[in-house]
C-alpha angles and dihedrals in degrees: 000000000000118000123224120260093251089068096048126100114240123219115237141180115218117212124185122196137189121245092264091057097257117139115258108175141340129209104201105199123036133144123218116218107237117243091248090059097049114116121260114287095022113122111215090216090058103034129049115180119198127183131200136172123198091335123175113256122200121203122211089253091059096256113140131203137160126244111251101216138026114273135201110199124198115206113189111196093203096048133075094226140056128210127219116199106205108203101216129170092249092051140283118320116194120212111194120197122200099224145144117273110280125257122203125195116176107305099352129081117193138184140161115253113218096193097234111114140177122206123201114200124216089258090058098253115133136197137184117241135197100014087145091055090048091050091050094047096045086062097038095047095032097231092185131220097282094055093043091052091046093050093049091048091049090048088057090049090049093049090050091052090049093049092048094045088230129150126347095017098086115120095196092051093050092049090047092055091049095047092047090052093045091052090050093050091047091050090050091051089052091049096250129124123207 
């Protein structure tokens, strides 16, 4: 039995850029969870969930490497950050990128990376990363006061979500998205559709 298109995962390339439009990094193979498969309470206009597993990543200098663990990435079109749930053996580690809201056109999702990051360890502790890189680039790329204020406000919103353990910081939910996708990919490889 063939399932309708609105239940199917769509393949997507993720490209991050710097503020000046230069390419930063590309994740070559990702799969977007279809709106019909989003968990209860998640609005498909406000939450895009993408999954990858050992995907090839290209750096702006041409270097390539493969991701080490499966990842469930939450892109939130009304927020200036995205959250990557890294499904590691010791638990889920969340890597949060301060970034412009995402834009998707056909099979490519893009955003501007603003360098400033927050990592949340499996034990719940969090730390800010790359403030020095952000400070350097805000001068180099001339972010401007409006963008700087927006990023600092969004950083406060992100920290509040981390402290509260609210969406998308739910280990079981991230693993559920990954397992659902993995079952679907396995079924496709075996010629089944569910």
